[in-house]
N, CA, C, O and the ligand as a Tripos MOL2 file, in Angstrom:
@<TRIPOS>MOLECULE
protein
  297   295    75     0     0
PROTEIN
NO_CHARGES

@<TRIPOS>ATOM
      1 N          77.1740  -22.0010   40.2190 N.3       1 MET1
      2 CA         75.8990  -21.8390   39.5070 C.3       1 MET1
      3 C          75.5090  -23.1270   38.8130 C.2       1 MET1
      4 O          74.3390  -23.5100   38.8040 O.2       1 MET1
      5 N          76.4880  -23.7880   38.2350 N.am      2 MET2
      6 CA         76.2500  -25.0780   37.5710 C.3       2 MET2
      7 C          75.8050  -26.1190   38.5960 C.2       2 MET2
      8 O          74.8930  -26.9090   38.3510 O.2       2 MET2
      9 N          76.4740  -26.0980   39.7540 N.am      3 LYS3
     10 CA         76.1140  -27.0370   40.8120 C.3       3 LYS3
     11 C          74.6640  -26.8260   41.2360 C.2       3 LYS3
     12 O          73.9060  -27.7760   41.4350 O.2       3 LYS3
     13 N          74.3040  -25.5560   41.3660 N.am      4 ARG4
     14 CA         72.9160  -25.2420   41.7240 C.3       4 ARG4
     15 C          71.9510  -25.8670   40.7410 C.2       4 ARG4
     16 O          70.9500  -26.4700   41.1260 O.2       4 ARG4
     17 N          72.2620  -25.7160   39.4760 N.am      5 LYS5
     18 CA         71.3660  -26.2340   38.4530 C.3       5 LYS5
     19 C          71.2780  -27.7510   38.5480 C.2       5 LYS5
     20 O          70.2020  -28.3260   38.3850 O.2       5 LYS5
     21 N          72.4070  -28.3950   38.8110 N.am      6 ASN6
     22 CA         72.4200  -29.8510   38.9380 C.3       6 ASN6
     23 C          71.5560  -30.3220   40.0970 C.2       6 ASN6
     24 O          70.8910  -31.3530   40.0010 O.2       6 ASN6
     25 N          71.5640  -29.5770   41.1800 N.am      7 ILE7
     26 CA         70.7330  -29.9430   42.3330 C.3       7 ILE7
     27 C          69.2710  -29.7450   42.0000 C.2       7 ILE7
     28 O          68.4400  -30.6300   42.2030 O.2       7 ILE7
     29 N          68.9770  -28.5730   41.4860 N.am      8 VAL8
     30 CA         67.5900  -28.1950   41.2480 C.3       8 VAL8
     31 C          66.9330  -29.1150   40.2200 C.2       8 VAL8
     32 O          65.7640  -29.4800   40.3470 O.2       8 VAL8
     33 N          67.7040  -29.4780   39.2100 N.am      9 ILE9
     34 CA         67.1610  -30.2770   38.1140 C.3       9 ILE9
     35 C          66.7360  -31.6690   38.6060 C.2       9 ILE9
     36 O          65.8980  -32.3280   37.9910 O.2       9 ILE9
     37 N          67.3250  -32.0970   39.7190 N.am     10 ASN10
     38 CA         67.0280  -33.4300   40.2570 C.3      10 ASN10
     39 C          65.8900  -33.4440   41.2660 C.2      10 ASN10
     40 O          65.5170  -34.5070   41.7630 O.2      10 ASN10
     41 N          65.3380  -32.2850   41.5720 N.am     11 ILE11
     42 CA         64.2110  -32.2350   42.5100 C.3      11 ILE11
     43 C          62.9390  -32.5880   41.7580 C.2      11 ILE11
     44 O          62.6270  -32.0110   40.7160 O.2      11 ILE11
     45 N          62.2200  -33.5440   42.3090 N.am     12 LYS12
     46 CA         60.9780  -33.9770   41.6650 C.3      12 LYS12
     47 C          59.9750  -32.8180   41.6390 C.2      12 LYS12
     48 O          59.7620  -32.1620   42.6580 O.2      12 LYS12
     49 N          59.3780  -32.5710   40.5120 N.am     13 GLY13
     50 CA         58.3700  -31.5160   40.4060 C.3      13 GLY13
     51 C          58.9150  -30.2080   39.8710 C.2      13 GLY13
     52 O          58.1580  -29.2670   39.6320 O.2      13 GLY13
     53 N          60.2410  -30.1430   39.6800 N.am     14 VAL14
     54 CA         60.8470  -28.9130   39.1570 C.3      14 VAL14
     55 C          60.8280  -28.9300   37.6370 C.2      14 VAL14
     56 O          61.1560  -29.9320   37.0020 O.2      14 VAL14
     57 N          60.4430  -27.8110   37.0790 N.am     15 ARG15
     58 CA         60.3890  -27.6640   35.6140 C.3      15 ARG15
     59 C          61.1040  -26.3980   35.2020 C.2      15 ARG15
     60 O          61.0160  -25.3690   35.8720 O.2      15 ARG15
     61 N          61.8060  -26.4850   34.1040 N.am     16 PHE16
     62 CA         62.4270  -25.3000   33.5180 C.3      16 PHE16
     63 C          61.5000  -24.8160   32.4180 C.2      16 PHE16
     64 O          61.1040  -25.5900   31.5470 O.2      16 PHE16
     65 N          61.1540  -23.5390   32.4560 N.am     17 THR17
     66 CA         60.2570  -22.9980   31.4360 C.3      17 THR17
     67 C          61.0420  -22.7250   30.1530 C.2      17 THR17
     68 O          62.2580  -22.5360   30.1780 O.2      17 THR17
     69 N          60.3340  -22.7090   29.0560 N.am     18 ASP18
     70 CA         60.9320  -22.3010   27.7890 C.3      18 ASP18
     71 C          60.8860  -20.7880   27.7170 C.2      18 ASP18
     72 O          60.2260  -20.1420   28.5310 O.2      18 ASP18
     73 N          61.5700  -20.2340   26.7690 N.am     19 GLY19
     74 CA         61.5050  -18.7890   26.5940 C.3      19 GLY19
     75 C          62.8770  -18.1630   26.7110 C.2      19 GLY19
     76 O          63.8600  -18.8250   27.0420 O.2      19 GLY19
     77 N          62.9200  -16.8770   26.4330 N.am     20 GLU20
     78 CA         64.1980  -16.1650   26.4160 C.3      20 GLU20
     79 C          64.8440  -16.1940   27.7880 C.2      20 GLU20
     80 O          66.0380  -16.4620   27.9180 O.2      20 GLU20
     81 N          64.0490  -15.9180   28.8090 N.am     21 ILE21
     82 CA         64.5730  -15.9990   30.1660 C.3      21 ILE21
     83 C          64.0270  -17.2840   30.7750 C.2      21 ILE21
     84 O          62.8320  -17.4100   31.0420 O.2      21 ILE21
     85 N          64.9240  -18.2230   30.9860 N.am     22 GLN22
     86 CA         64.4990  -19.5120   31.5200 C.3      22 GLN22
     87 C          64.2250  -19.3640   33.0150 C.2      22 GLN22
     88 O          65.0440  -18.8470   33.7750 O.2      22 GLN22
     89 N          63.0670  -19.8290   33.3950 N.am     23 GLU23
     90 CA         62.6620  -19.7270   34.7890 C.3      23 GLU23
     91 C          62.5210  -21.1430   35.3340 C.2      23 GLU23
     92 O          62.1380  -22.0630   34.6110 O.2      23 GLU23
     93 N          62.8310  -21.3050   36.6020 N.am     24 VAL24
     94 CA         62.6730  -22.6010   37.2410 C.3      24 VAL24
     95 C          61.4070  -22.5440   38.0760 C.2      24 VAL24
     96 O          61.2080  -21.6170   38.8610 O.2      24 VAL24
     97 N          60.5630  -23.5330   37.9020 N.am     25 ARG25
     98 CA         59.3050  -23.5430   38.6400 C.3      25 ARG25
     99 C          59.1220  -24.8500   39.3830 C.2      25 ARG25
    100 O          59.5660  -25.9080   38.9390 O.2      25 ARG25
    101 N          58.4600  -24.7520   40.5210 N.am     26 TYR26
    102 CA         58.0840  -25.9210   41.2930 C.3      26 TYR26
    103 C          56.5750  -25.8410   41.4870 C.2      26 TYR26
    104 O          56.0730  -24.8690   42.0520 O.2      26 TYR26
    105 N          55.8520  -26.8500   41.0240 N.am     27 LYS27
    106 CA         54.3840  -26.8240   41.0410 C.3      27 LYS27
    107 C          53.8640  -25.5080   40.4640 C.2      27 LYS27
    108 O          52.9150  -24.9050   40.9650 O.2      27 LYS27
    109 N          54.5170  -25.1020   39.4110 N.am     28 ASN28
    110 CA         54.1600  -23.8980   38.6580 C.3      28 ASN28
    111 C          54.3560  -22.5810   39.4120 C.2      28 ASN28
    112 O          53.7950  -21.5530   39.0320 O.2      28 ASN28
    113 N          55.1380  -22.6180   40.4570 N.am     29 ILE29
    114 CA         55.4820  -21.3970   41.1940 C.3      29 ILE29
    115 C          56.9930  -21.1740   41.0340 C.2      29 ILE29
    116 O          57.7780  -22.1100   41.1840 O.2      29 ILE29
    117 N          57.3960  -19.9330   40.7290 N.am     30 PRO30
    118 CA         58.8350  -19.7050   40.5670 C.3      30 PRO30
    119 C          59.6380  -20.1500   41.7930 C.2      30 PRO30
    120 O          59.2730  -19.8700   42.9350 O.2      30 PRO30
    121 N          60.7180  -20.8370   41.5250 N.am     31 LEU31
    122 CA         61.5670  -21.3670   42.5820 C.3      31 LEU31
    123 C          62.5830  -20.3200   43.0050 C.2      31 LEU31
    124 O          63.1460  -19.6070   42.1730 O.2      31 LEU31
    125 N          62.8090  -20.2370   44.3070 N.am     32 ARG32
    126 CA         63.8160  -19.3060   44.8170 C.3      32 ARG32
    127 C          64.9130  -20.0870   45.5180 C.2      32 ARG32
    128 O          64.6720  -21.1210   46.1410 O.2      32 ARG32
    129 N          66.1130  -19.5670   45.3990 N.am     33 ILE33
    130 CA         67.2640  -20.2260   46.0080 C.3      33 ILE33
    131 C          68.0080  -19.2050   46.8520 C.2      33 ILE33
    132 O          68.3300  -18.1110   46.3900 O.2      33 ILE33
    133 N          68.2720  -19.5770   48.0890 N.am     34 SER34
    134 CA         68.9910  -18.6980   48.9900 C.3      34 SER34
    135 C          70.2320  -19.4360   49.4780 C.2      34 SER34
    136 O          70.1540  -20.5810   49.9240 O.2      34 SER34
    137 N          71.3890  -18.7570   49.3850 N.am     35 GLU35
    138 CA         72.6190  -19.3910   49.8310 C.3      35 GLU35
    139 C          72.9980  -18.8260   51.1910 C.2      35 GLU35
    140 O          73.0310  -17.6100   51.3790 O.2      35 GLU35
    141 N          73.2840  -19.7130   52.1370 N.am     36 LYS36
    142 CA         73.5940  -19.3060   53.5130 C.3      36 LYS36
    143 C          74.8340  -20.0500   53.9910 C.2      36 LYS36
    144 O          75.2550  -21.0410   53.3960 O.2      36 LYS36
    145 N          75.3990  -19.5520   55.0690 N.am     37 ASN37
    146 CA         76.4050  -20.3300   55.7870 C.3      37 ASN37
    147 C          75.7280  -21.0050   56.9640 C.2      37 ASN37
    148 O          74.7850  -20.4600   57.5370 O.2      37 ASN37
    149 N          76.2060  -22.1940   57.3310 N.am     38 CYS38
    150 CA         75.6530  -22.8710   58.4990 C.3      38 CYS38
    151 C          76.0720  -22.1200   59.7660 C.2      38 CYS38
    152 O          76.8580  -21.1760   59.6990 O.2      38 CYS38
    153 N          75.5410  -22.5460   60.9260 N.am     39 SER39
    154 CA         75.7240  -21.7700   62.1560 C.3      39 SER39
    155 C          77.1980  -21.6210   62.5490 C.2      39 SER39
    156 O          77.5750  -20.6060   63.1350 O.2      39 SER39
    157 N          78.0300  -22.6070   62.2400 N.am     40 ASN40
    158 CA         79.4470  -22.4140   62.5660 C.3      40 ASN40
    159 C          80.2480  -21.8890   61.3760 C.2      40 ASN40
    160 O          81.4770  -21.8200   61.4100 O.2      40 ASN40
    161 N          79.5310  -21.5280   60.3430 N.am     41 GLY41
    162 CA         80.1570  -20.8260   59.2290 C.3      41 GLY41
    163 C          81.0510  -21.6570   58.3280 C.2      41 GLY41
    164 O          81.7730  -21.1120   57.4940 O.2      41 GLY41
    165 N          81.0070  -22.9720   58.4880 N.am     42 LEU42
    166 CA         81.9460  -23.8110   57.7300 C.3      42 LEU42
    167 C          81.3660  -24.3370   56.4210 C.2      42 LEU42
    168 O          82.1130  -24.6790   55.5050 O.2      42 LEU42
    169 N          80.0710  -24.4010   56.3300 N.am     43 HIS43
    170 CA         79.4630  -25.0120   55.1520 C.3      43 HIS43
    171 C          78.5130  -24.0550   54.4500 C.2      43 HIS43
    172 O          77.8420  -23.2340   55.0750 O.2      43 HIS43
    173 N          78.4820  -24.1840   53.1720 N.am     44 ASN44
    174 CA         77.4700  -23.4620   52.4070 C.3      44 ASN44
    175 C          76.2020  -24.2890   52.3580 C.2      44 ASN44
    176 O          76.2280  -25.4850   52.0670 O.2      44 ASN44
    177 N          75.1070  -23.6380   52.6430 N.am     45 ILE45
    178 CA         73.8070  -24.2950   52.6420 C.3      45 ILE45
    179 C          72.9470  -23.6230   51.5710 C.2      45 ILE45
    180 O          72.8800  -22.3980   51.4630 O.2      45 ILE45
    181 N          72.3120  -24.4590   50.8070 N.am     46 LEU46
    182 CA         71.4340  -23.9610   49.7590 C.3      46 LEU46
    183 C          69.9910  -24.2470   50.1730 C.2      46 LEU46
    184 O          69.6090  -25.4030   50.3590 O.2      46 LEU46
    185 N          69.2000  -23.1950   50.3160 N.am     47 VAL47
    186 CA         67.8050  -23.3500   50.7050 C.3      47 VAL47
    187 C          66.9450  -23.1060   49.4640 C.2      47 VAL47
    188 O          66.9880  -22.0320   48.8640 O.2      47 VAL47
    189 N          66.1740  -24.1080   49.0960 N.am     48 VAL48
    190 CA         65.3550  -24.0430   47.8820 C.3      48 VAL48
    191 C          63.8930  -23.9800   48.3090 C.2      48 VAL48
    192 O          63.4070  -24.8620   49.0180 O.2      48 VAL48
    193 N          63.1980  -22.9370   47.8760 N.am     49 PHE49
    194 CA         61.8240  -22.7440   48.3510 C.3      49 PHE49
    195 C          61.0030  -21.9770   47.3180 C.2      49 PHE49
    196 O          61.5370  -21.4210   46.3580 O.2      49 PHE49
    197 N          59.7070  -21.9620   47.5380 N.am     50 THR50
    198 CA         58.8410  -21.1070   46.7370 C.3      50 THR50
    199 C          58.2280  -20.0610   47.6590 C.2      50 THR50
    200 O          58.1490  -20.2490   48.8730 O.2      50 THR50
    201 N          57.8070  -18.9790   47.0700 N.am     51 TYR51
    202 CA         57.2700  -17.8570   47.8300 C.3      51 TYR51
    203 C          56.3250  -17.1240   46.8960 C.2      51 TYR51
    204 O          56.7340  -16.6500   45.8360 O.2      51 TYR51
    205 N          55.0830  -17.0310   47.2820 N.am     52 LYS52
    206 CA         54.0950  -16.5210   46.3490 C.3      52 LYS52
    207 C          53.0110  -15.7560   47.0920 C.2      52 LYS52
    208 O          52.5750  -16.1670   48.1670 O.2      52 LYS52
    209 N          52.5820  -14.6450   46.5160 N.am     53 GLU53
    210 CA         51.4700  -13.8900   47.0910 C.3      53 GLU53
    211 C          50.1880  -14.5620   46.6160 C.2      53 GLU53
    212 O          49.9100  -14.5780   45.4170 O.2      53 GLU53
    213 N          49.4090  -15.1150   47.5330 N.am     54 ILE54
    214 CA         48.1980  -15.8390   47.1380 C.3      54 ILE54
    215 C          46.9590  -14.9500   47.2120 C.2      54 ILE54
    216 O          45.9770  -15.1790   46.5060 O.2      54 ILE54
    217 N          47.0130  -13.9350   48.0730 N.am     55 GLN55
    218 CA         46.0000  -12.8850   48.1560 C.3      55 GLN55
    219 C          46.7790  -11.6340   48.5110 C.2      55 GLN55
    220 O          47.9360  -11.7350   48.9180 O.2      55 GLN55
    221 N          46.1800  -10.4470   48.3700 N.am     56 PRO56
    222 CA         46.9390   -9.2630   48.7720 C.3      56 PRO56
    223 C          47.4540   -9.4100   50.2100 C.2      56 PRO56
    224 O          46.6920   -9.6840   51.1380 O.2      56 PRO56
    225 N          48.7470   -9.2240   50.3600 N.am     57 ALA57
    226 CA         49.4160   -9.2940   51.6690 C.3      57 ALA57
    227 C          49.3340  -10.6650   52.3440 C.2      57 ALA57
    228 O          49.5590  -10.7850   53.5480 O.2      57 ALA57
    229 N          49.0080  -11.7010   51.5560 N.am     58 ARG58
    230 CA         49.0350  -13.0590   52.1190 C.3      58 ARG58
    231 C          49.9690  -13.8940   51.2640 C.2      58 ARG58
    232 O          49.8050  -14.0200   50.0510 O.2      58 ARG58
    233 N          50.9390  -14.4470   51.9340 N.am     59 TYR59
    234 CA         51.9790  -15.1690   51.2130 C.3      59 TYR59
    235 C          51.9930  -16.6320   51.6100 C.2      59 TYR59
    236 O          51.6470  -17.0090   52.7300 O.2      59 TYR59
    237 N          52.4050  -17.4340   50.6510 N.am     60 GLU60
    238 CA         52.5560  -18.8570   50.9050 C.3      60 GLU60
    239 C          53.9790  -19.2290   50.5200 C.2      60 GLU60
    240 O          54.4540  -18.8980   49.4330 O.2      60 GLU60
    241 N          54.6390  -19.9140   51.4220 N.am     61 SER61
    242 CA         56.0050  -20.3350   51.1640 C.3      61 SER61
    243 C          56.0890  -21.8390   51.3710 C.2      61 SER61
    244 O          55.4940  -22.3850   52.3000 O.2      61 SER61
    245 N          56.8250  -22.4940   50.5040 N.am     62 TYR62
    246 CA         56.9750  -23.9390   50.6080 C.3      62 TYR62
    247 C          58.4480  -24.2800   50.5390 C.2      62 TYR62
    248 O          59.1350  -23.9280   49.5800 O.2      62 TYR62
    249 N          58.9330  -24.9730   51.5700 N.am     63 LEU63
    250 CA         60.3320  -25.3780   51.5950 C.3      63 LEU63
    251 C          60.5010  -26.6450   50.7540 C.2      63 LEU63
    252 O          59.9650  -27.7020   51.0870 O.2      63 LEU63
    253 N          61.2430  -26.5200   49.6780 N.am     64 VAL64
    254 CA         61.4250  -27.6460   48.7560 C.3      64 VAL64
    255 C          62.5880  -28.5180   49.2010 C.2      64 VAL64
    256 O          62.5080  -29.7450   49.1410 O.2      64 VAL64
    257 N          63.6700  -27.8870   49.6490 N.am     65 GLY65
    258 CA         64.8120  -28.6790   50.0880 C.3      65 GLY65
    259 C          65.9340  -27.8310   50.6370 C.2      65 GLY65
    260 O          66.0540  -26.6480   50.3190 O.2      65 GLY65
    261 N          66.7740  -28.4660   51.4850 N.am     66 VAL66
    262 CA         67.9580  -27.8190   52.0350 C.3      66 VAL66
    263 C          69.1420  -28.7180   51.7080 C.2      66 VAL66
    264 O          69.1250  -29.9140   52.0020 O.2      66 VAL66
    265 N          70.1520  -28.1450   51.1070 N.am     67 PHE67
    266 CA         71.2930  -28.9370   50.6500 C.3      67 PHE67
    267 C          72.5760  -28.3280   51.1970 C.2      67 PHE67
    268 O          72.6830  -27.1130   51.3610 O.2      67 PHE67
    269 N          73.5480  -29.1960   51.4760 N.am     68 ASP68
    270 CA         74.8160  -28.6810   51.9910 C.3      68 ASP68
    271 C          75.9280  -28.8480   50.9580 C.2      68 ASP68
    272 O          75.7130  -29.3500   49.8550 O.2      68 ASP68
    273 N          77.1160  -28.4130   51.3540 N.am     69 ASP69
    274 CA         78.3060  -28.5160   50.5070 C.3      69 ASP69
    275 C          78.4650  -29.8610   49.8340 C.2      69 ASP69
    276 O          78.7870  -29.9560   48.6490 O.2      69 ASP69
    277 N          78.2290  -30.9130   50.6300 N.am     70 GLU70
    278 CA         78.4990  -32.2460   50.0880 C.3      70 GLU70
    279 C          77.5740  -32.5790   48.9400 C.2      70 GLU70
    280 O          77.9830  -33.1980   47.9580 O.2      70 GLU70
    281 N          76.3130  -32.1620   49.0680 N.am     71 SER71
    282 CA         75.4090  -32.3940   47.9340 C.3      71 SER71
    283 C          75.8530  -31.5520   46.7550 C.2      71 SER71
    284 O          75.7000  -31.9480   45.5990 O.2      71 SER71
    285 N          76.4150  -30.3660   47.0630 N.am     72 LEU72
    286 CA         76.8280  -29.4760   45.9810 C.3      72 LEU72
    287 C          77.9840  -30.0680   45.1840 C.2      72 LEU72
    288 O          78.1540  -29.7660   44.0030 O.2      72 LEU72
    289 N          78.7760  -30.9110   45.8360 N.am     73 ASP73
    290 CA         79.9530  -31.4560   45.1670 C.3      73 ASP73
    291 C          79.6660  -32.7270   44.3810 C.2      73 ASP73
    292 O          80.5240  -33.2140   43.6440 O.2      73 ASP73
    293 N          78.4830  -33.2540   44.5360 N.am     74 GLN74
    294 CA         78.1800  -34.5140   43.8540 C.3      74 GLN74
    295 C          78.0020  -34.3090   42.3590 C.2      74 GLN74
    296 O          77.7420  -35.2670   41.6310 O.2      74 GLN74
    297 ZN         78.3900  -26.7040   59.1230 Zn       75 ZN75
@<TRIPOS>BOND
     1     1     2 1
     2     2     3 1
     3     3     4 2
     4     3     5 am
     5     5     6 1
     6     6     7 1
     7     7     8 2
     8     7     9 am
     9     9    10 1
    10    10    11 1
    11    11    12 2
    12    11    13 am
    13    13    14 1
    14    14    15 1
    15    15    16 2
    16    15    17 am
    17    17    18 1
    18    18    19 1
    19    19    20 2
    20    19    21 am
    21    21    22 1
    22    22    23 1
    23    23    24 2
    24    23    25 am
    25    25    26 1
    26    26    27 1
    27    27    28 2
    28    27    29 am
    29    29    30 1
    30    30    31 1
    31    31    32 2
    32    31    33 am
    33    33    34 1
    34    34    35 1
    35    35    36 2
    36    35    37 am
    37    37    38 1
    38    38    39 1
    39    39    40 2
    40    39    41 am
    41    41    42 1
    42    42    43 1
    43    43    44 2
    44    43    45 am
    45    45    46 1
    46    46    47 1
    47    47    48 2
    48    47    49 am
    49    49    50 1
    50    50    51 1
    51    51    52 2
    52    51    53 am
    53    53    54 1
    54    54    55 1
    55    55    56 2
    56    55    57 am
    57    57    58 1
    58    58    59 1
    59    59    60 2
    60    59    61 am
    61    61    62 1
    62    62    63 1
    63    63    64 2
    64    63    65 am
    65    65    66 1
    66    66    67 1
    67    67    68 2
    68    67    69 am
    69    69    70 1
    70    70    71 1
    71    71    72 2
    72    71    73 am
    73    73    74 1
    74    74    75 1
    75    75    76 2
    76    75    77 am
    77    77    78 1
    78    78    79 1
    79    79    80 2
    80    79    81 am
    81    81    82 1
    82    82    83 1
    83    83    84 2
    84    83    85 am
    85    85    86 1
    86    86    87 1
    87    87    88 2
    88    87    89 am
    89    89    90 1
    90    90    91 1
    91    91    92 2
    92    91    93 am
    93    93    94 1
    94    94    95 1
    95    95    96 2
    96    95    97 am
    97    97    98 1
    98    98    99 1
    99    99   100 2
   100    99   101 am
   101   101   102 1
   102   102   103 1
   103   103   104 2
   104   103   105 am
   105   105   106 1
   106   106   107 1
   107   107   108 2
   108   107   109 am
   109   109   110 1
   110   110   111 1
   111   111   112 2
   112   111   113 am
   113   113   114 1
   114   114   115 1
   115   115   116 2
   116   115   117 am
   117   117   118 1
   118   118   119 1
   119   119   120 2
   120   119   121 am
   121   121   122 1
   122   122   123 1
   123   123   124 2
   124   123   125 am
   125   125   126 1
   126   126   127 1
   127   127   128 2
   128   127   129 am
   129   129   130 1
   130   130   131 1
   131   131   132 2
   132   131   133 am
   133   133   134 1
   134   134   135 1
   135   135   136 2
   136   135   137 am
   137   137   138 1
   138   138   139 1
   139   139   140 2
   140   139   141 am
   141   141   142 1
   142   142   143 1
   143   143   144 2
   144   143   145 am
   145   145   146 1
   146   146   147 1
   147   147   148 2
   148   147   149 am
   149   149   150 1
   150   150   151 1
   151   151   152 2
   152   151   153 am
   153   153   154 1
   154   154   155 1
   155   155   156 2
   156   155   157 am
   157   157   158 1
   158   158   159 1
   159   159   160 2
   160   159   161 am
   161   161   162 1
   162   162   163 1
   163   163   164 2
   164   163   165 am
   165   165   166 1
   166   166   167 1
   167   167   168 2
   168   167   169 am
   169   169   170 1
   170   170   171 1
   171   171   172 2
   172   171   173 am
   173   173   174 1
   174   174   175 1
   175   175   176 2
   176   175   177 am
   177   177   178 1
   178   178   179 1
   179   179   180 2
   180   179   181 am
   181   181   182 1
   182   182   183 1
   183   183   184 2
   184   183   185 am
   185   185   186 1
   186   186   187 1
   187   187   188 2
   188   187   189 am
   189   189   190 1
   190   190   191 1
   191   191   192 2
   192   191   193 am
   193   193   194 1
   194   194   195 1
   195   195   196 2
   196   195   197 am
   197   197   198 1
   198   198   199 1
   199   199   200 2
   200   199   201 am
   201   201   202 1
   202   202   203 1
   203   203   204 2
   204   203   205 am
   205   205   206 1
   206   206   207 1
   207   207   208 2
   208   207   209 am
   209   209   210 1
   210   210   211 1
   211   211   212 2
   212   211   213 am
   213   213   214 1
   214   214   215 1
   215   215   216 2
   216   215   217 am
   217   217   218 1
   218   218   219 1
   219   219   220 2
   220   219   221 am
   221   221   222 1
   222   222   223 1
   223   223   224 2
   224   223   225 am
   225   225   226 1
   226   226   227 1
   227   227   228 2
   228   227   229 am
   229   229   230 1
   230   230   231 1
   231   231   232 2
   232   231   233 am
   233   233   234 1
   234   234   235 1
   235   235   236 2
   236   235   237 am
   237   237   238 1
   238   238   239 1
   239   239   240 2
   240   239   241 am
   241   241   242 1
   242   242   243 1
   243   243   244 2
   244   243   245 am
   245   245   246 1
   246   246   247 1
   247   247   248 2
   248   247   249 am
   249   249   250 1
   250   250   251 1
   251   251   252 2
   252   251   253 am
   253   253   254 1
   254   254   255 1
   255   255   256 2
   256   255   257 am
   257   257   258 1
   258   258   259 1
   259   259   260 2
   260   259   261 am
   261   261   262 1
   262   262   263 1
   263   263   264 2
   264   263   265 am
   265   265   266 1
   266   266   267 1
   267   267   268 2
   268   267   269 am
   269   269   270 1
   270   270   271 1
   271   271   272 2
   272   271   273 am
   273   273   274 1
   274   274   275 1
   275   275   276 2
   276   275   277 am
   277   277   278 1
   278   278   279 1
   279   279   280 2
   280   279   281 am
   281   281   282 1
   282   282   283 1
   283   283   284 2
   284   283   285 am
   285   285   286 1
   286   286   287 1
   287   287   288 2
   288   287   289 am
   289   289   290 1
   290   290   291 1
   291   291   292 2
   292   291   293 am
   293   293   294 1
   294   294   295 1
   295   295   296 2
@<TRIPOS>SUBSTRUCTURE
     1 MET1         2 RESIDUE 1 A MET
     2 MET2         6 RESIDUE 1 A MET
     3 LYS3        10 RESIDUE 1 A LYS
     4 ARG4        14 RESIDUE 1 A ARG
     5 LYS5        18 RESIDUE 1 A LYS
     6 ASN6        22 RESIDUE 1 A ASN
     7 ILE7        26 RESIDUE 1 A ILE
     8 VAL8        30 RESIDUE 1 A VAL
     9 ILE9        34 RESIDUE 1 A ILE
    10 ASN10       38 RESIDUE 1 A ASN
    11 ILE11       42 RESIDUE 1 A ILE
    12 LYS12       46 RESIDUE 1 A LYS
    13 GLY13       50 RESIDUE 1 A GLY
    14 VAL14       54 RESIDUE 1 A VAL
    15 ARG15       58 RESIDUE 1 A ARG
    16 PHE16       62 RESIDUE 1 A PHE
    17 THR17       66 RESIDUE 1 A THR
    18 ASP18       70 RESIDUE 1 A ASP
    19 GLY19       74 RESIDUE 1 A GLY
    20 GLU20       78 RESIDUE 1 A GLU
    21 ILE21       82 RESIDUE 1 A ILE
    22 GLN22       86 RESIDUE 1 A GLN
    23 GLU23       90 RESIDUE 1 A GLU
    24 VAL24       94 RESIDUE 1 A VAL
    25 ARG25       98 RESIDUE 1 A ARG
    26 TYR26      102 RESIDUE 1 A TYR
    27 LYS27      106 RESIDUE 1 A LYS
    28 ASN28      110 RESIDUE 1 A ASN
    29 ILE29      114 RESIDUE 1 A ILE
    30 PRO30      118 RESIDUE 1 A PRO
    31 LEU31      122 RESIDUE 1 A LEU
    32 ARG32      126 RESIDUE 1 A ARG
    33 ILE33      130 RESIDUE 1 A ILE
    34 SER34      134 RESIDUE 1 A SER
    35 GLU35      138 RESIDUE 1 A GLU
    36 LYS36      142 RESIDUE 1 A LYS
    37 ASN37      146 RESIDUE 1 A ASN
    38 CYS38      150 RESIDUE 1 A CYS
    39 SER39      154 RESIDUE 1 A SER
    40 ASN40      158 RESIDUE 1 A ASN
    41 GLY41      162 RESIDUE 1 A GLY
    42 LEU42      166 RESIDUE 1 A LEU
    43 HIS43      170 RESIDUE 1 A HIS
    44 ASN44      174 RESIDUE 1 A ASN
    45 ILE45      178 RESIDUE 1 A ILE
    46 LEU46      182 RESIDUE 1 A LEU
    47 VAL47      186 RESIDUE 1 A VAL
    48 VAL48      190 RESIDUE 1 A VAL
    49 PHE49      194 RESIDUE 1 A PHE
    50 THR50      198 RESIDUE 1 A THR
    51 TYR51      202 RESIDUE 1 A TYR
    52 LYS52      206 RESIDUE 1 A LYS
    53 GLU53      210 RESIDUE 1 A GLU
    54 ILE54      214 RESIDUE 1 A ILE
    55 GLN55      218 RESIDUE 1 A GLN
    56 PRO56      222 RESIDUE 1 A PRO
    57 ALA57      226 RESIDUE 1 A ALA
    58 ARG58      230 RESIDUE 1 A ARG
    59 TYR59      234 RESIDUE 1 A TYR
    60 GLU60      238 RESIDUE 1 A GLU
    61 SER61      242 RESIDUE 1 A SER
    62 TYR62      246 RESIDUE 1 A TYR
    63 LEU63      250 RESIDUE 1 A LEU
    64 VAL64      254 RESIDUE 1 A VAL
    65 GLY65      258 RESIDUE 1 A GLY
    66 VAL66      262 RESIDUE 1 A VAL
    67 PHE67      266 RESIDUE 1 A PHE
    68 ASP68      270 RESIDUE 1 A ASP
    69 ASP69      274 RESIDUE 1 A ASP
    70 GLU70      278 RESIDUE 1 A GLU
    71 SER71      282 RESIDUE 1 A SER
    72 LEU72      286 RESIDUE 1 A LEU
    73 ASP73      290 RESIDUE 1 A ASP
    74 GLN74      294 RESIDUE 1 A GLN
    75 ZN75       297 GROUP 0 **** ****
C-alpha cells in the first residue's frame, strides 16, 4: 500500500484531497488502481486509471500509467 502511494504521488497531475477520507485525484477525477498479474503470472502490474460517468451511461476512462514490480520496489 505504501509502495502504491509512492508511485501515485510521483505521477504528474495527481493530487491528494484534504478531508477525513483522503482521495487521490487526477485532473480532478478520482483515481483508480487495479492490481493484476502479468500474462505469465510472474509480476505484479499496477494499472492506474480514471473512470467517470460523463453522461448517463456514457463513461470516459483515461489510462494514467502501468507499473510493474520493479517500479514498485524503487
Ligand atoms: Zn511478467
